[in-house]
Structure formats: C-alpha cells, structure tokens
C-alpha positions in Angstrom: -4.3 -57.4 95.9 -5.7 -59.9 93.3 -6.0 -58.0 90.1 -9.3 -58.6 88.2 -9.0 -56.3 85.2 -7.2 -53.2 84.0 -8.4 -50.3 81.8 -6.3 -47.7 80.0 -7.8 -44.2 80.4 -7.5 -42.3 77.1 -10.9 -40.7 76.3 -14.5 -40.4 77.3 -15.4 -43.9 76.1 -12.9 -45.3 78.6 -14.8 -43.3 81.3 -18.0 -45.2 80.4 -16.1 -48.6 80.5 -14.6 -47.7 83.9 -18.0 -46.9 85.4 -19.8 -49.9 84.0 -17.1 -52.4 84.9 -16.7 -51.0 88.4 -20.5 -51.3 88.8 -20.4 -54.9 87.5 -17.5 -56.0 89.8 -19.3 -54.4 92.8 -22.5 -56.3 91.8 -20.6 -59.6 91.5 -19.0 -59.1 94.9 -22.5 -58.7 96.5 -22.5 -54.9 97.3 -26.0 -53.4 97.8 -27.3 -51.2 94.9 -26.7 -48.0 96.8 -23.1 -49.0 97.6 -22.5 -50.0 94.0 -23.6 -46.6 92.8 -21.6 -44.7 95.4 -18.4 -46.6 94.7 -18.7 -46.5 90.9 -19.5 -42.8 91.0 -16.4 -42.1 93.2 -14.2 -44.1 90.8 -15.7 -42.3 87.8 -15.0 -38.9 89.4 -11.3 -39.7 89.7 -11.3 -41.3 86.3 -12.8 -38.2 84.6 -10.1 -36.1 86.2 -7.4 -38.5 85.0 -8.7 -38.5 81.4 -8.9 -34.7 81.4 -5.6 -33.9 83.0 -3.5 -37.0 83.3 -0.7 -38.7 81.4 -0.3 -42.5 80.8 -3.4 -43.1 83.0 -4.9 -46.5 83.9 -7.4 -48.0 86.3 -6.9 -51.3 88.0 -9.8 -53.1 89.7 -9.1 -55.9 92.2 -10.0 -57.7 95.4 -7.9 -57.5 98.5 -8.0 -59.3 101.9 -7.8 -57.1 105.0 -7.2 -58.1 108.7 -9.8 -60.4 110.0 -10.3 -62.2 106.7 -12.6 -59.5 105.3 -12.5 -58.6 101.7 -12.6 -55.2 99.9 -12.9 -54.1 96.3 -10.0 -51.8 95.4 -9.9 -49.4 92.5 -6.4 -47.9 91.9 -6.0 -45.0 89.4 -2.3 -44.7 88.2 -1.1 -41.4 86.6 2.1 -39.5 85.9 0.3 -36.3 87.0 -0.6 -35.4 90.5 -4.4 -35.3 90.1 -4.9 -33.9 93.6 -3.3 -30.7 92.5 -5.1 -30.6 89.1 -8.7 -31.0 90.5 -8.9 -31.0 94.4 -12.7 -30.6 94.2 -13.0 -33.9 92.3 -10.8 -35.7 94.8 -12.7 -34.3 97.8 -16.1 -35.3 96.2 -14.8 -38.9 95.6 -13.5 -39.1 99.1 -16.9 -38.2 100.5 -18.6 -40.8 98.4 -16.1 -43.6 99.2 -15.5 -42.5 102.8 -11.8 -42.2 102.4 -9.1 -42.6 99.7 -5.4 -43.3 99.8 -2.8 -41.4 97.7 0.8 -42.5 97.1 3.8 -41.6 94.9 6.4 -44.2 93.8 8.8 -44.5 90.9 7.4 -41.3 89.3 3.9 -42.6 89.3 1.0 -41.2 91.4 -1.7 -43.6 92.6 -5.1 -43.0 94.2 -6.8 -46.0 95.8 -10.5 -46.3 96.7 -11.9 -49.2 98.6 -15.4 -50.6 99.2 -16.1 -53.3 101.9 -17.6 -56.6 100.6 -20.5 -57.9 102.7 -20.5 -61.6 103.5 -16.8 -61.8 102.7 -16.7 -65.5 103.5 -18.4 -66.5 100.3 -15.8 -64.6 98.2 -13.3 -67.5 97.8 -10.1 -67.5 95.7 -11.9 -69.6 93.0 -14.8 -67.2 92.8 -12.3 -64.3 92.4 -10.7 -66.2 89.5 -14.1 -66.7 87.9 -14.5 -62.9 87.9 -11.3 -62.6 85.8 -12.7 -65.1 83.3 -16.1 -63.3 83.3 -14.6 -60.0 82.2 -12.4 -61.7 79.5 -15.5 -63.3 78.0 -17.9 -60.4 78.6 -19.6 -59.2 75.5 -18.2 -55.8 74.3 -20.1 -52.8 75.5 -19.7 -51.0 72.2 -17.9 -51.2 68.9 -15.2 -49.1 70.5 -14.8 -51.6 73.3 -14.4 -54.5 70.7 -11.8 -52.6 68.7 -9.9 -51.7 71.8 -9.9 -55.3 73.0 -8.5 -56.5 69.6 -5.8 -53.8 69.6 -4.7 -54.8 73.1 -4.6 -58.5 72.1 -2.5 -57.6 69.0 -0.1 -55.5 71.1 0.3 -58.5 73.5 0.9 -60.9 70.6 3.4 -58.4 69.0 5.3 -58.3 72.3 5.4 -62.1 72.4 6.6 -62.2 68.8 9.3 -59.7 69.6 10.4 -61.7 72.7 10.6 -64.9 70.6 12.6 -63.2 67.8 15.0 -61.9 70.5 15.5 -65.4 71.9 15.9 -66.8 68.4 18.6 -64.2 67.6 20.3 -64.8 70.9 20.5 -68.5 70.2 21.9 -68.1 66.6 24.4 -65.4 67.8 25.8 -67.7 70.4 26.2 -70.8 68.2 29.8 -71.2 66.7 28.6 -71.1 63.1 27.6 -68.8 60.3 23.9 -68.9 59.4 21.6 -66.8 57.3 18.5 -67.3 55.1 18.2 -66.6 51.4 14.8 -66.0 49.6 14.0 -67.5 46.1 15.0 -64.1 44.7 18.5 -64.5 46.3 17.7 -61.8 49.0 19.6 -62.4 52.3 17.8 -62.0 55.7 17.9 -63.4 59.2 21.6 -63.0 59.5 23.5 -63.9 62.8 26.5 -62.0 64.0 29.0 -64.3 62.5 27.4 -64.0 59.1 27.3 -60.2 59.4 31.1 -60.2 60.0 31.7 -62.4 56.8 29.1 -60.7 54.5 29.9 -57.1 55.7 27.5 -54.3 56.3 26.4 -53.9 52.7 25.1 -57.5 52.0 21.9 -57.7 49.9 21.8 -61.0 48.1 23.8 -64.2 47.5 24.9 -63.3 44.0 28.1 -64.6 42.2 29.7 -61.3 43.2 29.1 -61.9 46.9 30.3 -65.5 46.6 33.5 -64.3 45.0 34.0 -62.0 48.0 33.5 -64.4 50.8 34.9 -67.7 49.3 38.5 -68.4 48.6 39.4 -67.9 45.0 40.2 -71.6 44.3 36.8 -72.7 45.6 34.5 -70.1 44.1 33.5 -72.1 41.1 32.8 -75.2 43.2 30.6 -73.3 45.7 28.8 -71.3 42.9 28.0 -74.6 41.1 26.6 -76.2 44.3 24.4 -73.0 45.0 23.1 -73.2 41.4 22.2 -76.9 41.9 20.4 -76.2 45.1 18.3 -73.5 43.5 17.5 -75.5 40.4 16.6 -78.8 42.1 15.4 -77.4 45.4 17.7 -80.0 47.0 20.0 -80.1 50.0 23.7 -79.4 49.1 26.6 -80.2 51.4 30.2 -79.3 50.6 33.5 -78.3 52.1 35.2 -75.1 51.0 37.4 -72.3 52.3 35.8 -69.0 53.5 37.9 -65.8 53.7 38.1 -64.6 57.3 40.4 -61.8 58.2 42.4 -62.3 55.0 42.8 -66.1 55.8 41.3 -69.1 54.0 39.5 -71.1 56.6 37.9 -74.5 55.8 34.1 -74.7 56.5 31.4 -77.3 56.1 28.8 -75.4 54.0 25.2 -76.5 53.6 22.3 -75.1 51.5 19.1 -76.3 53.1 15.7 -75.8 51.4 13.2 -74.0 53.6 9.6 -75.0 53.1 6.3 -73.5 54.3 3.3 -75.3 55.8 2.2 -76.4 52.3 5.7 -77.9 51.7 6.4 -75.2 49.1 10.0 -74.0 49.0 10.3 -70.4 50.0 14.1 -70.1 50.1 17.2 -71.7 51.7 19.1 -71.7 55.0 22.8 -71.3 54.5 25.1 -72.6 57.3 28.9 -72.6 57.5 30.6 -74.6 60.3 34.4 -74.1 60.9 36.2 -77.5 60.3 39.7 -76.0 59.7 41.4 -78.0 62.5 39.9 -81.2 61.2 41.1 -80.5 57.6 44.6 -79.7 58.8 44.8 -83.1 60.5 43.5 -84.8 57.4 46.0 -83.1 55.1 48.9 -83.7 57.4 48.3 -87.4 57.8 47.8 -87.9 54.1 51.4 -87.5 53.0 53.6 -87.3 56.2 54.8 -90.8 57.1 56.8 -89.4 60.1 53.5 -88.8 61.9 52.3 -92.4 61.7 53.4 -93.0 65.3 51.1 -90.2 66.4 48.2 -91.3 64.3 46.3 -93.1 67.0 46.4 -90.1 69.3 45.3 -87.8 66.5 42.5 -90.1 65.6 41.1 -89.7 69.1 41.2 -85.9 68.6 39.6 -86.3 65.2 36.7 -88.4 66.6 36.1 -85.7 69.2 36.0 -83.1 66.4 33.5 -85.2 64.4 31.3 -85.5 67.5 31.3 -81.7 68.0 30.7 -81.2 64.3 27.7 -83.5 64.5 26.3 -81.6 67.4 26.8 -78.3 65.5 25.0 -79.8 62.5 22.1 -80.6 64.8 22.1 -77.1 66.1 22.1 -75.8 62.5 19.1 -78.0 61.7 17.2 -76.5 64.6 18.1 -73.0 63.6 17.0 -73.7 60.0 13.8 -75.6 60.6 12.5 -76.3 64.1 12.9 -72.8 65.4 11.8 -71.1 62.2 8.6 -73.2 61.9 6.9 -71.7 65.0 8.3 -68.2 64.2 6.8 -68.4 60.6 3.5 -69.5 62.0 3.4 -66.6 64.5 4.0 -64.2 61.7 1.4 -65.7 59.4 -1.3 -65.7 62.1 -0.5 -62.2 63.2 -1.0 -61.1 59.6 -4.3 -63.0 59.3 -5.5 -61.6 62.7 -4.8 -58.1 61.5 -6.8 -58.6 58.3 -9.8 -60.3 59.8 -10.0 -59.2 63.4 -13.8 -58.5 63.2 -14.4 -62.3 63.1 -14.3 -63.4 66.7 -14.1 -67.1 66.0 -11.1 -66.7 63.7 -9.4 -64.4 66.2 -9.7 -67.0 69.0 -8.3 -69.7 66.7 -5.3 -67.5 65.6 -4.4 -66.4 69.1 -4.5 -70.0 70.4 -2.2 -71.2 67.6 0.1 -68.2 67.9 0.5 -68.8 71.7 1.1 -72.5 71.0 3.9 -71.8 68.4 5.5 -69.2 70.7 5.5 -71.6 73.6 7.0 -74.4 71.4 9.8 -72.0 70.3 10.5 -71.0 73.9 10.8 -74.7 75.0 13.1 -75.5 72.0 15.3 -72.5 72.7 15.5 -73.4 76.4 16.4 -77.0 75.8 18.9 -76.3 73.0 20.7 -73.7 75.2 20.7 -76.2 78.0 22.2 -78.9 75.8 24.9 -76.6 74.4 26.0 -75.8 78.0 26.1 -79.5 79.0 29.8 -80.0 79.7 31.8 -80.9 82.8 35.4 -81.4 83.8 36.9 -83.6 86.5 37.7 -80.5 88.5 33.9 -80.0 89.0 33.4 -83.6 90.3 32.4 -84.3 94.0 31.2 -87.3 95.9 27.5 -87.7 95.2 25.0 -89.8 97.2 22.6 -91.1 94.6 20.1 -92.0 97.4 19.7 -88.3 98.1 19.6 -87.3 94.4 16.9 -89.8 93.5 14.9 -88.9 96.6 15.0 -85.2 95.6 13.9 -86.1 92.0 11.0 -88.1 93.4 10.0 -85.1 95.5 10.0 -82.9 92.4 7.4 -85.2 90.8 5.3 -85.5 94.0 2.1 -84.0 92.4 2.4 -86.0 89.2 3.1 -89.2 91.2 0.0 -88.6 93.4 -2.1 -87.7 90.3 -1.3 -91.0 88.5 -1.1 -93.1 91.7 2.3 -94.2 90.6 4.2 -96.9 92.6 7.9 -96.3 92.8 10.4 -98.6 94.6 14.1 -97.6 95.0 16.9 -99.9 96.2 20.1 -99.0 97.9 22.0 -96.5 95.6 25.8 -96.0 95.6 28.0 -93.0 96.3 30.2 -92.0 93.4 32.3 -89.2 92.0 30.4 -86.9 89.6 28.6 -83.7 88.9 25.6 -83.3 91.4 23.6 -81.1 89.0 24.1 -83.3 85.9 23.3 -86.6 87.8 20.1 -85.0 89.2 19.2 -83.9 85.6 19.9 -87.5 84.3 17.5 -89.2 86.8 14.9 -86.4 86.5 14.7 -87.0 82.7 14.5 -90.8 83.1 11.9 -90.8 85.8 9.9 -88.1 84.0 9.8 -90.3 80.8 8.5 -93.3 82.8 5.7 -91.1 84.3 4.8 -89.5 81.0 4.7 -92.5 78.8 2.3 -94.6 80.9 -1.2 -95.6 79.9 -2.0 -97.5 83.2 -1.0 -96.9 86.8 2.8 -96.4 86.5 4.9 -99.0 88.4 8.6 -98.0 88.5 11.6 -99.7 90.1 15.1 -98.4 90.5 18.0 -100.5 91.7 21.8 -100.9 91.4 24.3 -103.7 91.1 28.1 -103.6 90.6 29.2 -105.3 87.4 32.5 -105.9 85.6 32.6 -104.4 82.1 35.2 -103.4 79.5 37.2 -100.7 81.2 36.7 -101.8 84.8 34.0 -102.0 87.4 30.7 -100.1 87.0 27.5 -99.3 88.9 24.7 -100.7 86.7 21.7 -98.6 87.8 18.5 -99.9 86.3 15.2 -98.1 86.0 12.3 -100.3 84.8 8.7 -99.3 84.2 5.4 -100.7 82.8 4.9 -97.9 80.2 3.8 -98.0 76.6 7.3 -99.1 75.4 8.8 -98.7 72.0 9.9 -101.0 69.1 13.6 -102.1 69.2 14.2 -100.5 65.8 13.8 -97.0 67.4 15.9 -97.5 70.5 19.2 -96.1 69.0 17.4 -93.2 67.2 15.7 -91.8 70.3 19.1 -90.9 71.8 19.5 -88.5 68.9 18.6 -84.8 69.5 15.1 -83.7 68.6 14.0 -87.3 67.7 10.4 -87.8 68.6 8.2 -90.9 68.2 4.9 -89.2 69.1 3.2 -86.0 68.1 3.0 -83.0 70.4 -0.7 -83.6 71.0 0.0 -87.2 72.3 3.0 -86.5 74.5 4.5 -83.0 74.8 8.2 -82.4 74.7 11.2 -81.3 72.5 12.9 -84.7 71.9 16.1 -83.6 73.7 15.7 -85.4 77.1 17.3 -88.7 76.2 20.1 -87.0 74.2 20.9 -85.1 77.4 20.9 -88.3 79.4 23.3 -89.9 77.0 25.7 -86.9 77.1 25.6 -86.8 80.9 26.5 -90.6 81.1 29.4 -90.0 78.6 30.6 -87.0 80.6 31.0 -89.4 83.6 32.9 -92.0 81.5 29.8 -94.2 81.4 27.1 -95.1 78.9 23.3 -95.7 78.8 21.4 -98.6 77.3 17.7 -99.4 76.8 15.5 -102.4 76.4 11.8 -102.0 75.5 8.8 -103.9 74.3 5.7 -102.1 72.9 2.9 -102.3 75.5 5.1 -104.0 78.1 7.3 -101.3 79.4 10.9 -100.0 79.2 14.1 -100.8 81.1 17.0 -98.3 81.1 20.5 -99.3 82.3 22.9 -96.5 83.3 26.6 -97.6 83.7 28.7 -95.2 85.9 32.2 -96.0 87.1 32.5 -97.3 90.7 
C-alpha cells in the first residue's frame, strides 16, 4: 500500500480530521458522493471507538493495487486495544457500510482495515498518488488545533533528527584516538568524548587552574596554564606539547586550544584537543643524545615520518570535530529554538525547517565521509589480482543515469590487471569519474587510457583520466588533495572535500601516487601511477 497520510487519534478533534481527510481522499480518487460518505462514515465509526477506548491509536490512509490492476482506498486503524471486543456494535455498523473489513493482530498491535474500490482506476497513476501526498502536506489547516498539531509533529520530527545527528557526532568523536571537549567563555566544560571523560573524571565542571593541575604533569602545569590564559585573552589558536597524566603516567600530547566562533564570527568558547605523541617524543629524545643509535637513525626516520603523517590526519580529524561538524549542529539548535519561539509564522517555519534539514544532511555526509576515510587502510594480505577493465566498467554502470542525463561521452582504452584491493580501486575510479561528471559546464567528454612507464622505483601503469570540465588554477592543485579542501561553495557543487584525499591515500596504499594537470575552462587530466 502507498501511504498518503497518517493521523494520530487522541481526541474528538482528531475524529473531525479523520472524517474530513477520508472524505477528501475519496473525492480526489473519484468516488461518487454517496460512496465518499459511506466510506468516511465507516472510518469515523471505528475512529470514534478507537479514541474512546484505544491506546496509542492512529489512522493511516493510502492507496493499494489489487489483482487486475484495480485500485482501492485503504483506511487502517492501528491500536494496542482490541476494538472488536470493546465495541462490537460499532465494528458491525462499519462493516455494513464498507461491505467488509479486515482485522489483524501482529507485534502486540491490532489493525482494522476498510477498503473502498476506486472507479476508473486506470487514471490513478503513481504520479497522481504522489500529488495527493503533496496536497495534504500543503493543505490549509482545518482549525487552529490542526495548525498547532502540525507544528508539534514537525518539531518532534526535527528533534528526532537532531538527536540522531548528535548521536552520530558523539559516535565519531568517541572513536577518534584523541581527547576532545569544548569550553565556554566562562570556562564551563561540555561536549566531552569518552577519552576526555576518562582524563577529567566524573566530577569535571570547568577548565580552571585546579583542573589543569590535576590532568597535566607537574613540570608542565605552568606552561599549559599560560597558553590557556593567552588563548582566552587574545582569542587566538594555541598549540603546544605537554605531558598529560594517564593512569599515573606522564604521556606526551599535542594540545590545541581552538577558538570556536558563531555565525557572526563572535567567539563563543574554545575546542580543546589532545593527541597522543608519546612514541614520537621518545624517538626524538633518544636520538638527541645517544650516538650509538646513529646507525639506526635512517630506519627510525621512516617510522617518524609515518608518525607525523598519522598526526597530521588526526589534526584534520580534530579540526572537523571542532568546526565542520559543530557548525551544522549549532545551526540546527539555533533554528529549533527560533522555530519554537515563532511557530505561528508559517513563512519563518518553512525557512527554518529547510535550513535545519540542510544542516543535518551536511553533518550526515561529513560524518559518513570522515568515518570512511578513517577506515581507509589496507595490507598486502588483502591484495588480489584485479582486472581494471571490469572495475571501470562497473563504475561507469553506477553513473549510468548521470551519464545519460548529461549526454556524456566516455572512451576507455585497454586497462591492465594488477595486484591490489578491489574495493579501494573501485572507490578510486568512482571518485575520479564522479568529479569529471560533476565539474562540467558543457557535454562531458572523458577518456581513460593506460601506458606502462619507467619511473623511480620501477615500472608503473600510468592510468590517465582526461576531461573537458571547468578545470582549476595550477596554484590550487596541491591543496585539493588535502582533506576538506573545497574550491567551490555547496550551492555551486555539493560535496565534502574528501574525495581527492581518499584517491591520494588509495594510490599510496598501493605504493603508487596521483598527479594532476589542469587549465581553467579547458579541463583536467589526472595520472594515477600503480606498480606493474
């Protein structure tokens, strides 16, 4: 059954709503006046019984297709109470009017279904049924009660979405290997992740000198307190390295105090992050004075470079947790507050709900992409022989509708077979082809081909993807491979700015690299080097 609308059944006003909207749906479906009245009266009879005797009652109106392509209007009353036992006379009367009803019981919920045949079912298309849904959404309220009820339902839905977004935000911050919490201008601590709760303890309230002396190693307390004082006085970013006391041990951390601004660029507080760099500091201290380890210095430098790369990624995650993810969350809260204060103004309500949904969707995309990037790792044990001809063919198939919509022309040469992760290689070409289709003003013309080249480190498959898109200036080419770097607004080209960072990491996971050449207005060429 295709659901058209749903009504909660709480009081007599809901009985009026149920009757009027059942009549209206019957009218829209082309039932004769007498049939409209009989069906709406039968539904009202069960609805009255449900309001009087039921528990957690609701009415769902919809359209279903029966054998032979015919259509019927269905009204289903759901209840926790068996209405047939409460008022058998009402059930019998409704059955006479509608010429039959269906009763069912599943998952502790009783349901009573009434159906009315639709004449001339052929004209009731899927699109027309969709228009009924839109009609009831835009229908003027039947009474002040109906208007208030609608607003309350909308607020409940938005509150549920906010709760879901907050849950995803907390899940993300709890899984990141860092300590993060926010501090207001009055030093009050909030938005604490699990790692921070462990450090601060159950009785944390504010980031006072006393709290700093508890969590920071004694030799570093004055240094950290001074940096915190500077951050508050100058509203500036402060970065430092200090030891945090964890399980009685002094562990080196990279600590940052990041100013947190609202939409008007006014500072409302700070985001505090602490990233564990203890292994890196041990390497630095050991190499500083121990000459006997000079022979192992080259090997340790490789490990240190890897540590720095991981730390850079963690700093990017910390930035998202402190800004990109908090921005839509803050907007959702602000618009919820505004909606509750001025919900009698329909134009403002529509504006707030649209912006709230936009912010929630942006947070959802950010969380999904960040979690995807954080899991982007692979070992040689997971490698298998991959036929890139099949991979690229599957990716093109995924974009079939967009390719047809833009009349895109795509040519693909013979691709190699190589050792790698099938999932990651598919993700690599999906992002690259998706960018070429997205950033195109004219009909997209895309070519993909391969050649074997000799480069530092051996022989490589040089896979080239060239398009005629909008292109970018050469000064931005290195920057766009950084996480969350965007050159266009969300309104121009949607996205989170993570796609090319993912492509770069996949190439590096396969001991390769990625390069780009581009000219504004003339298109872009991407070269992916993967070992033969």
